[in-house]
N, CA and C atoms of all chains as a GROMACS GRO file, in nm:
protein
  633
    1UNK      N    1   4.366   5.984  20.050
    1UNK     CA    2   4.484   6.064  20.012
    1UNK      C    3   4.471   6.113  19.868
    2UNK      N    4   4.446   6.017  19.778
    2UNK     CA    5   4.429   6.056  19.637
    2UNK      C    6   4.308   6.145  19.619
    3UNK      N    7   4.206   6.120  19.700
    3UNK     CA    8   4.085   6.202  19.690
    3UNK      C    9   4.115   6.347  19.727
    4UNK      N   10   4.200   6.365  19.828
    4UNK     CA   11   4.231   6.502  19.870
    4UNK      C   12   4.309   6.577  19.762
    5UNK      N   13   4.405   6.508  19.698
    5UNK     CA   14   4.483   6.573  19.591
    5UNK      C   15   4.392   6.610  19.475
    6UNK      N   16   4.304   6.516  19.437
    6UNK     CA   17   4.213   6.543  19.326
    6UNK      C   18   4.118   6.657  19.360
    7UNK      N   19   4.071   6.661  19.485
    7UNK     CA   20   3.980   6.769  19.526
    7UNK      C   21   4.052   6.903  19.520
    8UNK      N   22   4.181   6.907  19.560
    8UNK     CA   23   4.258   7.031  19.554
    8UNK      C   24   4.270   7.080  19.409
    9UNK      N   25   4.311   6.991  19.318
    9UNK     CA   26   4.326   7.030  19.178
    9UNK      C   27   4.193   7.073  19.118
   10UNK      N   28   4.088   7.000  19.153
   10UNK     CA   29   3.956   7.028  19.096
   10UNK      C   30   3.903   7.161  19.150
   11UNK      N   31   3.937   7.193  19.275
   11UNK     CA   32   3.892   7.321  19.330
   11UNK      C   33   3.959   7.437  19.256
   12UNK      N   34   4.090   7.424  19.227
   12UNK     CA   35   4.159   7.529  19.151
   12UNK      C   36   4.098   7.540  19.011
   13UNK      N   37   4.071   7.425  18.950
   13UNK     CA   38   4.011   7.422  18.815
   13UNK      C   39   3.877   7.494  18.813
   14UNK      N   40   3.790   7.461  18.909
   14UNK     CA   41   3.657   7.522  18.910
   14UNK      C   42   3.666   7.671  18.940
   15UNK      N   43   3.754   7.711  19.034
   15UNK     CA   44   3.766   7.853  19.068
   15UNK      C   45   3.805   7.934  18.946
   16UNK      N   46   3.907   7.889  18.872
   16UNK     CA   47   3.954   7.969  18.760
   16UNK      C   48   3.858   7.961  18.641
   17UNK      N   49   3.795   7.845  18.620
   17UNK     CA   50   3.701   7.837  18.508
   17UNK      C   51   3.580   7.927  18.533
   18UNK      N   52   3.528   7.927  18.656
   18UNK     CA   53   3.414   8.013  18.685
   18UNK      C   54   3.454   8.161  18.684
   19UNK      N   55   3.580   8.189  18.723
   19UNK     CA   56   3.631   8.326  18.712
   19UNK      C   57   3.635   8.371  18.566
   20UNK      N   58   3.669   8.278  18.476
   20UNK     CA   59   3.667   8.310  18.333
   20UNK      C   60   3.527   8.345  18.285
   21UNK      N   61   3.427   8.271  18.334
   21UNK     CA   62   3.289   8.302  18.295
   21UNK      C   63   3.248   8.440  18.347
   22UNK      N   64   3.283   8.469  18.472
   22UNK     CA   65   3.249   8.599  18.531
   22UNK      C   66   3.316   8.712  18.453
   23UNK      N   67   3.444   8.689  18.416
   23UNK     CA   68   3.515   8.795  18.342
   23UNK      C   69   3.451   8.820  18.207
   24UNK      N   70   3.399   8.715  18.146
   24UNK     CA   71   3.334   8.733  18.015
   24UNK      C   72   3.208   8.817  18.027
   25UNK      N   73   3.145   8.816  18.146
   25UNK     CA   74   3.020   8.892  18.160
   25UNK      C   75   3.041   9.030  18.222
   26UNK      N   76   3.149   9.050  18.295
   26UNK     CA   77   3.162   9.173  18.372
   26UNK      C   78   3.258   9.273  18.310
   27UNK      N   79   3.344   9.231  18.215
   27UNK     CA   80   3.441   9.324  18.160
   27UNK      C   81   3.378   9.408  18.050
   28UNK      N   82   3.428   9.530  18.026
   28UNK     CA   83   3.355   9.624  17.941
   28UNK      C   84   3.374   9.605  17.790
   29UNK      N   85   3.493   9.560  17.745
   29UNK     CA   86   3.513   9.553  17.600
   29UNK      C   87   3.578   9.420  17.562
   30UNK      N   88   3.600   9.402  17.432
   30UNK     CA   89   3.638   9.269  17.384
   30UNK      C   90   3.780   9.233  17.426
   31UNK      N   91   3.868   9.333  17.441
   31UNK     CA   92   4.008   9.301  17.476
   31UNK      C   93   4.018   9.249  17.619
   32UNK      N   94   3.951   9.316  17.712
   32UNK     CA   95   3.956   9.270  17.851
   32UNK      C   96   3.884   9.137  17.866
   33UNK      N   97   3.774   9.119  17.790
   33UNK     CA   98   3.705   8.990  17.796
   33UNK      C   99   3.795   8.878  17.746
   34UNK      N  100   3.866   8.904  17.636
   34UNK     CA  101   3.956   8.804  17.579
   34UNK      C  102   4.067   8.769  17.678
   35UNK      N  103   4.123   8.875  17.740
   35UNK     CA  104   4.228   8.857  17.839
   35UNK      C  105   4.182   8.768  17.954
   36UNK      N  106   4.069   8.808  18.016
   36UNK     CA  107   4.022   8.734  18.132
   36UNK      C  108   3.982   8.591  18.098
   37UNK      N  109   3.903   8.577  17.991
   37UNK     CA  110   3.851   8.444  17.957
   37UNK      C  111   3.963   8.349  17.917
   38UNK      N  112   4.057   8.394  17.834
   38UNK     CA  113   4.160   8.303  17.785
   38UNK      C  114   4.254   8.259  17.896
   39UNK      N  115   4.302   8.355  17.975
   39UNK     CA  116   4.399   8.318  18.079
   39UNK      C  117   4.336   8.229  18.184
   40UNK      N  118   4.215   8.267  18.231
   40UNK     CA  119   4.153   8.190  18.338
   40UNK      C  120   4.116   8.050  18.292
   41UNK      N  121   4.056   8.036  18.173
   41UNK     CA  122   4.012   7.903  18.133
   41UNK      C  123   4.130   7.814  18.094
   42UNK      N  124   4.239   7.872  18.042
   42UNK     CA  125   4.356   7.789  18.012
   42UNK      C  126   4.415   7.732  18.141
   43UNK      N  127   4.430   7.819  18.241
   43UNK     CA  128   4.486   7.773  18.369
   43UNK      C  129   4.393   7.670  18.434
   44UNK      N  130   4.262   7.696  18.432
   44UNK     CA  131   4.168   7.604  18.493
   44UNK      C  132   4.166   7.468  18.425
   45UNK      N  133   4.169   7.468  18.292
   45UNK     CA  134   4.168   7.340  18.220
   45UNK      C  135   4.297   7.263  18.241
   46UNK      N  136   4.409   7.336  18.258
   46UNK     CA  137   4.536   7.270  18.290
   46UNK      C  138   4.525   7.196  18.422
   47UNK      N  139   4.456   7.258  18.520
   47UNK     CA  140   4.443   7.190  18.649
   47UNK      C  141   4.341   7.078  18.643
   48UNK      N  142   4.242   7.084  18.551
   48UNK     CA  143   4.155   6.969  18.530
   48UNK      C  144   4.238   6.851  18.479
   49UNK      N  145   4.332   6.879  18.387
   49UNK     CA  146   4.419   6.772  18.338
   49UNK      C  147   4.506   6.717  18.451
   50UNK      N  148   4.555   6.806  18.540
   50UNK     CA  149   4.634   6.758  18.654
   50UNK      C  150   4.550   6.668  18.745
   51UNK      N  151   4.423   6.705  18.765
   51UNK     CA  152   4.336   6.623  18.848
   51UNK      C  153   4.317   6.485  18.788
   52UNK      N  154   4.297   6.480  18.655
   52UNK     CA  155   4.280   6.350  18.588
   52UNK      C  156   4.408   6.268  18.598
   53UNK      N  157   4.525   6.336  18.590
   53UNK     CA  158   4.652   6.264  18.600
   53UNK      C  159   4.669   6.206  18.742
   54UNK      N  160   4.635   6.287  18.844
   54UNK     CA  161   4.646   6.236  18.981
   54UNK      C  162   4.552   6.118  19.003
   55UNK      N  163   4.429   6.130  18.950
   55UNK     CA  164   4.333   6.019  18.958
   55UNK      C  165   4.387   5.894  18.891
   56UNK      N  166   4.449   5.912  18.772
   56UNK     CA  167   4.499   5.796  18.698
   56UNK      C  168   4.617   5.732  18.769
   57UNK      N  169   4.705   5.814  18.828
   57UNK     CA  170   4.818   5.758  18.903
   57UNK      C  171   4.768   5.675  19.020
   58UNK      N  172   4.667   5.730  19.091
   58UNK     CA  173   4.613   5.655  19.205
   58UNK      C  174   4.549   5.524  19.160
   59UNK      N  175   4.474   5.530  19.048
   59UNK     CA  176   4.408   5.408  18.999
   59UNK      C  177   4.511   5.306  18.950
   60UNK      N  178   4.622   5.357  18.891
   60UNK     CA  179   4.725   5.265  18.842
   60UNK      C  180   4.789   5.190  18.957
   61UNK      N  181   4.819   5.262  19.066
   61UNK     CA  182   4.882   5.194  19.179
   61UNK      C  183   4.783   5.106  19.253
   62UNK      N  184   4.651   5.134  19.238
   62UNK     CA  185   4.552   5.052  19.306
   62UNK      C  186   4.523   4.925  19.228
   63UNK      N  187   4.516   4.935  19.093
   63UNK     CA  188   4.474   4.819  19.014
   63UNK      C  189   4.587   4.761  18.931
   64UNK      N  190   4.687   4.842  18.888
   64UNK     CA  191   4.795   4.792  18.806
   64UNK      C  192   4.760   4.773  18.660
   65UNK      N  193   4.650   4.836  18.615
   65UNK     CA  194   4.612   4.822  18.474
   65UNK      C  195   4.687   4.925  18.389
   66UNK      N  196   4.724   4.886  18.266
   66UNK     CA  197   4.809   4.970  18.182
   66UNK      C  198   4.730   5.086  18.123
   67UNK      N  199   4.598   5.072  18.109
   67UNK     CA  200   4.521   5.177  18.040
   67UNK      C  201   4.522   5.308  18.118
   68UNK      N  202   4.552   5.303  18.248
   68UNK     CA  203   4.561   5.429  18.322
   68UNK      C  204   4.688   5.504  18.286
   69UNK      N  205   4.797   5.430  18.254
   69UNK     CA  206   4.918   5.495  18.205
   69UNK      C  207   4.892   5.561  18.070
   70UNK      N  208   4.818   5.491  17.983
   70UNK     CA  209   4.782   5.548  17.852
   70UNK      C  210   4.699   5.675  17.871
   71UNK      N  211   4.609   5.673  17.970
   71UNK     CA  212   4.526   5.791  17.998
   71UNK      C  213   4.613   5.909  18.043
   72UNK      N  214   4.717   5.880  18.124
   72UNK     CA  215   4.807   5.988  18.169
   72UNK      C  216   4.876   6.054  18.050
   73UNK      N  217   4.933   5.969  17.961
   73UNK     CA  218   5.009   6.024  17.848
   73UNK      C  219   4.917   6.105  17.756
   74UNK      N  220   4.799   6.053  17.727
   74UNK     CA  221   4.709   6.123  17.635
   74UNK      C  222   4.656   6.252  17.697
   75UNK      N  223   4.637   6.252  17.829
   75UNK     CA  224   4.594   6.376  17.895
   75UNK      C  225   4.703   6.482  17.888
   76UNK      N  226   4.830   6.439  17.902
   76UNK     CA  227   4.940   6.534  17.890
   76UNK      C  228   4.944   6.594  17.749
   77UNK      N  229   4.922   6.509  17.648
   77UNK     CA  230   4.922   6.560  17.510
   77UNK      C  231   4.808   6.659  17.490
   78UNK      N  232   4.690   6.628  17.546
   78UNK     CA  233   4.576   6.718  17.531
   78UNK      C  234   4.603   6.851  17.600
   79UNK      N  235   4.664   6.848  17.719
   79UNK     CA  236   4.695   6.972  17.790
   79UNK      C  237   4.797   7.056  17.713
   80UNK      N  238   4.898   6.989  17.654
   80UNK     CA  239   4.996   7.063  17.575
   80UNK      C  240   4.935   7.126  17.452
   81UNK      N  241   4.847   7.051  17.383
   81UNK     CA  242   4.780   7.105  17.264
   81UNK      C  243   4.696   7.225  17.302
   82UNK      N  244   4.627   7.217  17.416
   82UNK     CA  245   4.542   7.327  17.460
   82UNK      C  246   4.625   7.451  17.495
   83UNK      N  247   4.741   7.429  17.559
   83UNK     CA  248   4.826   7.543  17.596
   83UNK      C  249   4.873   7.618  17.472
   84UNK      N  250   4.910   7.544  17.366
   84UNK     CA  251   4.961   7.609  17.246
   84UNK      C  252   4.848   7.679  17.171
   85UNK      N  253   4.736   7.608  17.149
   85UNK     CA  254   4.632   7.660  17.061
   85UNK      C  255   4.555   7.776  17.125
   86UNK      N  256   4.535   7.773  17.259
   86UNK     CA  257   4.458   7.881  17.322
   86UNK      C  258   4.530   8.014  17.312
   87UNK      N  259   4.662   8.012  17.340
   87UNK     CA  260   4.736   8.138  17.337
   87UNK      C  261   4.741   8.194  17.195
   88UNK      N  262   4.766   8.108  17.097
   88UNK     CA  263   4.774   8.155  16.959
   88UNK      C  264   4.640   8.206  16.910
   89UNK      N  265   4.532   8.135  16.943
   89UNK     CA  266   4.400   8.178  16.901
   89UNK      C  267   4.361   8.311  16.963
   90UNK      N  268   4.397   8.331  17.090
   90UNK     CA  269   4.365   8.459  17.156
   90UNK      C  270   4.441   8.573  17.090
   91UNK      N  271   4.568   8.550  17.056
   91UNK     CA  272   4.646   8.653  16.986
   91UNK      C  273   4.582   8.688  16.852
   92UNK      N  274   4.541   8.587  16.777
   92UNK     CA  275   4.480   8.612  16.647
   92UNK      C  276   4.350   8.690  16.662
   93UNK      N  277   4.270   8.655  16.765
   93UNK     CA  278   4.143   8.725  16.785
   93UNK      C  279   4.166   8.870  16.825
   94UNK      N  280   4.266   8.896  16.911
   94UNK     CA  281   4.292   9.035  16.952
   94UNK      C  282   4.340   9.117  16.834
   95UNK      N  283   4.429   9.060  16.750
   95UNK     CA  284   4.477   9.133  16.633
   95UNK      C  285   4.363   9.161  16.536
   96UNK      N  286   4.273   9.061  16.519
   96UNK     CA  287   4.160   9.080  16.429
   96UNK      C  288   4.065   9.186  16.481
   97UNK      N  289   4.045   9.192  16.615
   97UNK     CA  290   3.958   9.295  16.672
   97UNK      C  291   4.015   9.433  16.648
   98UNK      N  292   4.148   9.447  16.663
   98UNK     CA  293   4.210   9.579  16.640
   98UNK      C  294   4.201   9.619  16.495
   99UNK      N  295   4.225   9.524  16.405
   99UNK     CA  296   4.222   9.557  16.262
   99UNK      C  297   4.080   9.588  16.215
  100UNK      N  298   3.980   9.528  16.279
  100UNK     CA  299   3.843   9.555  16.237
  100UNK      C  300   3.789   9.683  16.301
  101UNK      N  301   3.876   9.757  16.374
  101UNK     CA  302   3.839   9.891  16.417
  101UNK      C  303   3.770   9.900  16.550
  102UNK      N  304   3.775   9.795  16.633
  102UNK     CA  305   3.713   9.802  16.765
  102UNK      C  306   3.811   9.870  16.860
  103UNK      N  307   3.763   9.977  16.928
  103UNK     CA  308   3.847  10.047  17.024
  103UNK      C  309   3.819   9.993  17.164
  104UNK      N  310   3.920   9.994  17.253
  104UNK     CA  311   3.892   9.960  17.393
  104UNK      C  312   3.797  10.060  17.457
  105UNK      N  313   3.726  10.018  17.562
  105UNK     CA  314   3.632  10.108  17.629
  105UNK      C  315   3.706  10.227  17.687
  106UNK      N  316   3.651  10.347  17.670
  106UNK     CA  317   3.704  10.474  17.721
  106UNK      C  318   3.835  10.514  17.655
  107UNK      N  319   3.874  10.451  17.544
  107UNK     CA  320   3.997  10.491  17.476
  107UNK      C  321   3.968  10.609  17.385
  108UNK      N  322   4.065  10.704  17.378
  108UNK     CA  323   4.045  10.822  17.296
  108UNK      C  324   4.147  10.829  17.182
  109UNK      N  325   4.268  10.768  17.199
  109UNK     CA  326   4.366  10.767  17.090
  109UNK      C  327   4.404  10.622  17.062
  110UNK      N  328   4.456  10.600  16.941
  110UNK     CA  329   4.501  10.466  16.901
  110UNK      C  330   4.642  10.479  16.846
  111UNK      N  331   4.742  10.471  16.935
  111UNK     CA  332   4.882  10.492  16.894
  111UNK      C  333   4.928  10.383  16.800
  112UNK      N  334   4.878  10.260  16.820
  112UNK     CA  335   4.922  10.150  16.732
  112UNK      C  336   4.878  10.174  16.588
  113UNK      N  337   4.755  10.225  16.573
  113UNK     CA  338   4.706  10.255  16.440
  113UNK      C  339   4.789  10.366  16.376
  114UNK      N  340   4.826  10.470  16.456
  114UNK     CA  341   4.907  10.580  16.402
  114UNK      C  342   5.043  10.530  16.359
  115UNK      N  343   5.106  10.445  16.440
  115UNK     CA  344   5.237  10.393  16.404
  115UNK      C  345   5.231  10.310  16.276
  116UNK      N  346   5.127  10.230  16.263
  116UNK     CA  347   5.118  10.145  16.145
  116UNK      C  348   5.090  10.226  16.020
  117UNK      N  349   5.011  10.333  16.033
  117UNK     CA  350   4.984  10.416  15.915
  117UNK      C  351   5.105  10.503  15.880
  118UNK      N  352   5.190  10.538  15.982
  118UNK     CA  353   5.314  10.610  15.952
  118UNK      C  354   5.408  10.526  15.867
  119UNK      N  355   5.420  10.399  15.906
  119UNK     CA  356   5.512  10.312  15.832
  119UNK      C  357   5.461  10.287  15.690
  120UNK      N  358   5.332  10.304  15.669
  120UNK     CA  359   5.274  10.287  15.536
  120UNK      C  360   5.255  10.141  15.502
  121UNK      N  361   5.130  10.102  15.486
  121UNK     CA  362   5.103   9.962  15.453
  121UNK      C  363   5.123   9.874  15.574
  122UNK      N  364   5.021   9.864  15.656
  122UNK     CA  365   5.031   9.785  15.778
  122UNK      C  366   5.014   9.637  15.745
  123UNK      N  367   5.124   9.575  15.712
  123UNK     CA  368   5.116   9.432  15.678
  123UNK      C  369   5.178   9.344  15.784
  124UNK      N  370   5.260   9.402  15.874
  124UNK     CA  371   5.331   9.318  15.970
  124UNK      C  372   5.236   9.260  16.073
  125UNK      N  373   3.331   5.837  19.920
  125UNK     CA  374   3.350   5.927  19.806
  125UNK      C  375   3.484   5.897  19.738
  126UNK      N  376   3.479   5.856  19.616
  126UNK     CA  377   3.602   5.826  19.542
  126UNK      C  378   3.636   5.940  19.447
  127UNK      N  379   3.751   5.926  19.382
  127UNK     CA  380   3.791   6.030  19.287
  127UNK      C  381   3.696   6.034  19.167
  128UNK      N  382   3.627   5.923  19.139
  128UNK     CA  383   3.531   5.924  19.028
  128UNK      C  384   3.418   6.024  19.055
  129UNK      N  385   3.368   6.025  19.181
  129UNK     CA  386   3.260   6.117  19.213
  129UNK      C  387   3.305   6.263  19.201
  130UNK      N  388   3.429   6.291  19.247
  130UNK     CA  389   3.480   6.428  19.241
  130UNK      C  390   3.489   6.475  19.096
  131UNK      N  391   3.543   6.387  19.009
  131UNK     CA  392   3.559   6.425  18.868
  131UNK      C  393   3.423   6.441  18.801
  132UNK      N  394   3.327   6.356  18.834
  132UNK     CA  395   3.194   6.368  18.775
  132UNK      C  396   3.125   6.497  18.816
  133UNK      N  397   3.137   6.534  18.944
  133UNK     CA  398   3.077   6.660  18.991
  133UNK      C  399   3.141   6.780  18.920
  134UNK      N  400   3.274   6.776  18.906
  134UNK     CA  401   3.343   6.887  18.837
  134UNK      C  402   3.298   6.898  18.693
  135UNK      N  403   3.282   6.782  18.628
  135UNK     CA  404   3.238   6.784  18.488
  135UNK      C  405   3.100   6.847  18.476
  136UNK      N  406   3.011   6.818  18.571
  136UNK     CA  407   2.876   6.876  18.564
  136UNK      C  408   2.881   7.028  18.582
  137UNK      N  409   2.966   7.075  18.674
  137UNK     CA  410   2.975   7.220  18.696
  137UNK      C  411   3.032   7.290  18.574
  138UNK      N  412   3.136   7.230  18.514
  138UNK     CA  413   3.195   7.291  18.394
  138UNK      C  414   3.093   7.294  18.280
  139UNK      N  415   3.012   7.190  18.268
  139UNK     CA  416   2.909   7.188  18.164
  139UNK      C  417   2.807   7.299  18.184
  140UNK      N  418   2.764   7.321  18.308
  140UNK     CA  419   2.669   7.429  18.336
  140UNK      C  420   2.731   7.565  18.306
  141UNK      N  421   2.862   7.581  18.340
  141UNK     CA  422   2.930   7.707  18.311
  141UNK      C  423   2.938   7.733  18.161
  142UNK      N  424   2.957   7.626  18.082
  142UNK     CA  425   2.961   7.641  17.937
  142UNK      C  426   2.825   7.685  17.884
  143UNK      N  427   2.717   7.637  17.947
  143UNK     CA  428   2.583   7.677  17.902
  143UNK      C  429   2.560   7.826  17.927
  144UNK      N  430   2.615   7.879  18.037
  144UNK     CA  431   2.597   8.021  18.067
  144UNK      C  432   2.659   8.109  17.958
  145UNK      N  433   2.763   8.057  17.891
  145UNK     CA  434   2.831   8.138  17.791
  145UNK      C  435   2.745   8.162  17.668
  146UNK      N  436   2.637   8.084  17.652
  146UNK     CA  437   2.550   8.103  17.536
  146UNK      C  438   2.491   8.244  17.538
  147UNK      N  439   2.469   8.300  17.658
  147UNK     CA  440   2.414   8.436  17.667
  147UNK      C  441   2.507   8.536  17.600
  148UNK      N  442   2.640   8.524  17.626
  148UNK     CA  443   2.736   8.614  17.560
  148UNK      C  444   2.746   8.582  17.412
  149UNK      N  445   2.730   8.454  17.378
  149UNK     CA  446   2.740   8.414  17.237
  149UNK      C  447   2.625   8.472  17.156
  150UNK      N  448   2.506   8.480  17.216
  150UNK     CA  449   2.390   8.532  17.143
  150UNK      C  450   2.388   8.684  17.148
  151UNK      N  451   2.413   8.743  17.268
  151UNK     CA  452   2.393   8.885  17.284
  151UNK      C  453   2.519   8.969  17.285
  152UNK      N  454   2.632   8.915  17.235
  152UNK     CA  455   2.755   8.995  17.232
  152UNK      C  456   2.738   9.116  17.144
  153UNK      N  457   2.787   9.232  17.188
  153UNK     CA  458   2.764   9.353  17.107
  153UNK      C  459   2.831   9.345  16.969
  154UNK      N  460   2.954   9.291  16.962
  154UNK     CA  461   3.024   9.284  16.834
  154UNK      C  462   3.049   9.138  16.796
  155UNK      N  463   3.094   9.118  16.673
  155UNK     CA  464   3.125   8.983  16.629
  155UNK      C  465   3.246   8.928  16.706
  156UNK      N  466   3.341   9.016  16.744
  156UNK     CA  467   3.459   8.969  16.817
  156UNK      C  468   3.420   8.912  16.953
  157UNK      N  469   3.319   8.974  17.017
  157UNK     CA  470   3.273   8.920  17.146
  157UNK      C  471   3.217   8.780  17.129
  158UNK      N  472   3.142   8.760  17.020
  158UNK     CA  473   3.088   8.625  16.996
  158UNK      C  474   3.200   8.526  16.970
  159UNK      N  475   3.304   8.569  16.898
  159UNK     CA  476   3.416   8.479  16.872
  159UNK      C  477   3.488   8.442  17.002
  160UNK      N  478   3.503   8.540  17.093
  160UNK     CA  479   3.566   8.512  17.222
  160UNK      C  480   3.483   8.413  17.303
  161UNK      N  481   3.350   8.433  17.303
  161UNK     CA  482   3.263   8.341  17.377
  161UNK      C  483   3.271   8.200  17.318
  162UNK      N  484   3.279   8.190  17.185
  162UNK     CA  485   3.288   8.058  17.121
  162UNK      C  486   3.420   7.990  17.155
  163UNK      N  487   3.528   8.069  17.158
  163UNK     CA  488   3.659   8.014  17.193
  163UNK      C  489   3.659   7.961  17.336
  164UNK      N  490   3.597   8.039  17.427
  164UNK     CA  491   3.589   7.994  17.566
  164UNK      C  492   3.505   7.868  17.580
  165UNK      N  493   3.395   7.861  17.503
  165UNK     CA  494   3.313   7.740  17.508
  165UNK      C  495   3.391   7.619  17.458
  166UNK      N  496   3.472   7.638  17.355
  166UNK     CA  497   3.553   7.526  17.305
  166UNK      C  498   3.650   7.477  17.412
  167UNK      N  499   3.712   7.571  17.485
  167UNK     CA  500   3.802   7.531  17.594
  167UNK      C  501   3.727   7.452  17.700
  168UNK      N  502   3.604   7.496  17.732
  168UNK     CA  503   3.526   7.425  17.832
  168UNK      C  504   3.489   7.285  17.785
  169UNK      N  505   3.461   7.270  17.656
  169UNK     CA  506   3.426   7.138  17.605
  169UNK      C  507   3.545   7.044  17.613
  170UNK      N  508   3.666   7.097  17.585
  170UNK     CA  509   3.786   7.014  17.597
  170UNK      C  510   3.806   6.973  17.743
  171UNK      N  511   3.787   7.068  17.836
  171UNK     CA  512   3.797   7.038  17.979
  171UNK      C  513   3.696   6.931  18.020
  172UNK      N  514   3.574   6.943  17.969
  172UNK     CA  515   3.467   6.847  17.998
  172UNK      C  516   3.503   6.709  17.946
  173UNK      N  517   3.560   6.703  17.825
  173UNK     CA  518   3.595   6.572  17.767
  173UNK      C  519   3.707   6.506  17.847
  174UNK      N  520   3.806   6.585  17.892
  174UNK     CA  521   3.916   6.527  17.971
  174UNK      C  522   3.862   6.470  18.101
  175UNK      N  523   3.773   6.547  18.167
  175UNK     CA  524   3.718   6.500  18.295
  175UNK      C  525   3.631   6.377  18.276
  176UNK      N  526   3.547   6.378  18.171
  176UNK     CA  527   3.455   6.265  18.152
  176UNK      C  528   3.528   6.140  18.106
  177UNK      N  529   3.642   6.156  18.037
  177UNK     CA  530   3.718   6.037  17.998
  177UNK      C  531   3.771   5.965  18.122
  178UNK      N  532   3.812   6.041  18.224
  178UNK     CA  533   3.853   5.976  18.348
  178UNK      C  534   3.732   5.917  18.420
  179UNK      N  535   3.618   5.987  18.412
  179UNK     CA  536   3.498   5.939  18.482
  179UNK      C  537   3.447   5.809  18.422
  180UNK      N  538   3.449   5.800  18.287
  180UNK     CA  539   3.398   5.680  18.221
  180UNK      C  540   3.507   5.578  18.189
  181UNK      N  541   3.634   5.606  18.228
  181UNK     CA  542   3.745   5.512  18.204
  181UNK      C  543   3.766   5.483  18.057
  182UNK      N  544   3.749   5.581  17.969
  182UNK     CA  545   3.769   5.557  17.826
  182UNK      C  546   3.874   5.653  17.774
  183UNK      N  547   3.984   5.597  17.720
  183UNK     CA  548   4.094   5.680  17.670
  183UNK      C  549   4.055   5.749  17.540
  184UNK      N  550   3.957   5.691  17.468
  184UNK     CA  551   3.920   5.744  17.336
  184UNK      C  552   3.871   5.888  17.346
  185UNK      N  553   3.804   5.921  17.458
  185UNK     CA  554   3.750   6.056  17.470
  185UNK      C  555   3.862   6.160  17.479
  186UNK      N  556   3.977   6.123  17.536
  186UNK     CA  557   4.088   6.219  17.540
  186UNK      C  558   4.143   6.242  17.399
  187UNK      N  559   4.149   6.135  17.318
  187UNK     CA  560   4.192   6.153  17.179
  187UNK      C  561   4.098   6.246  17.105
  188UNK      N  562   3.967   6.229  17.128
  188UNK     CA  563   3.870   6.318  17.065
  188UNK      C  564   3.889   6.461  17.114
  189UNK      N  565   3.926   6.476  17.242
  189UNK     CA  566   3.951   6.611  17.296
  189UNK      C  567   4.070   6.677  17.227
  190UNK      N  568   4.174   6.598  17.198
  190UNK     CA  569   4.291   6.654  17.128
  190UNK      C  570   4.251   6.703  16.990
  191UNK      N  571   4.176   6.618  16.917
  191UNK     CA  572   4.133   6.656  16.782
  191UNK      C  573   4.039   6.776  16.788
  192UNK      N  574   3.952   6.781  16.890
  192UNK     CA  575   3.860   6.893  16.904
  192UNK      C  576   3.935   7.023  16.930
  193UNK      N  577   4.042   7.015  17.012
  193UNK     CA  578   4.121   7.135  17.039
  193UNK      C  579   4.187   7.186  16.910
  194UNK      N  580   4.241   7.094  16.831
  194UNK     CA  581   4.305   7.134  16.705
  194UNK      C  582   4.203   7.196  16.610
  195UNK      N  583   4.085   7.134  16.599
  195UNK     CA  584   3.984   7.185  16.506
  195UNK      C  585   3.928   7.319  16.552
  196UNK      N  586   3.911   7.336  16.684
  196UNK     CA  587   3.861   7.464  16.733
  196UNK      C  588   3.964   7.574  16.711
  197UNK      N  589   4.095   7.537  16.717
  197UNK     CA  590   4.200   7.635  16.687
  197UNK      C  591   4.192   7.679  16.541
  198UNK      N  592   4.171   7.583  16.450
  198UNK     CA  593   4.158   7.619  16.309
  198UNK      C  594   4.036   7.707  16.287
  199UNK      N  595   3.925   7.674  16.355
  199UNK     CA  596   3.805   7.755  16.342
  199UNK      C  597   3.825   7.896  16.393
  200UNK      N  598   3.893   7.910  16.508
  200UNK     CA  599   3.919   8.043  16.563
  200UNK      C  600   4.007   8.124  16.470
  201UNK      N  601   4.109   8.058  16.410
  201UNK     CA  602   4.197   8.131  16.319
  201UNK      C  603   4.120   8.179  16.197
  202UNK      N  604   4.027   8.097  16.146
  202UNK     CA  605   3.949   8.139  16.029
  202UNK      C  606   3.856   8.253  16.065
  203UNK      N  607   3.794   8.248  16.185
  203UNK     CA  608   3.706   8.358  16.228
  203UNK      C  609   3.786   8.487  16.241
  204UNK      N  610   3.908   8.476  16.298
  204UNK     CA  611   3.992   8.595  16.314
  204UNK      C  612   4.030   8.653  16.178
  205UNK      N  613   4.066   8.565  16.085
  205UNK     CA  614   4.102   8.613  15.950
  205UNK      C  615   3.983   8.680  15.882
  206UNK      N  616   3.862   8.625  15.907
  206UNK     CA  617   3.742   8.684  15.849
  206UNK      C  618   3.714   8.821  15.910
  207UNK      N  619   3.736   8.835  16.043
  207UNK     CA  620   3.711   8.964  16.108
  207UNK      C  621   3.810   9.070  16.060
  208UNK      N  622   3.934   9.029  16.025
  208UNK     CA  623   4.031   9.123  15.973
  208UNK      C  624   3.992   9.173  15.834
  209UNK      N  625   3.908   9.096  15.765
  209UNK     CA  626   3.873   9.131  15.629
  209UNK      C  627   3.964   9.070  15.525
  210UNK      N  628   4.042   8.968  15.565
  210UNK     CA  629   4.134   8.906  15.473
  210UNK      C  630   4.081   8.779  15.412
  211UNK      N  631   3.952   8.753  15.424
  211UNK     CA  632   3.898   8.628  15.372
  211UNK      C  633   3.776   8.657  15.285
   0.00000   0.00000   0.00000
């Protein structure tokens, strides 16, 4: 029973993580690569944490050792830290790519750049 | 087949996937592409550490994964600030 739940979570984890790798190789420019890689790997790693939690719950009820409860709590903290830091880091990387002058593939105008230069001093 | 075997197999696949990202890390056309590949590799390493901590029954590896996630976030922020030209 526990094996089936862990296999389900692990299958979702592997599917999305490998999808992130594929997106990093198949997308044309840095923005789409960032989009695909960040979303897919964050979701996949979240389900890896769920698989570890399901495994730990099963082991706790099988053996009754307290260290599996500690493993559950620490895995939850790790998943929460990853959820916060991945999204913020991706935002910072996308903003840095735009400011360093990288255009999306096949783009001909940059409305964001025009708006920021209209306002004068793009500091926001 | 126990849950230990499932988690160990998943950890090996995630590790191989992280190795594939080295191609994008080396041959990315721009510096931003390399930063994205490095960020993705950091996420995979955190995923690997979480899985292996359950496989080896050691809680310490999850603590190291938390610290690694925080440090990789700081590194990504510094790389982004450098790409903007503000550093």
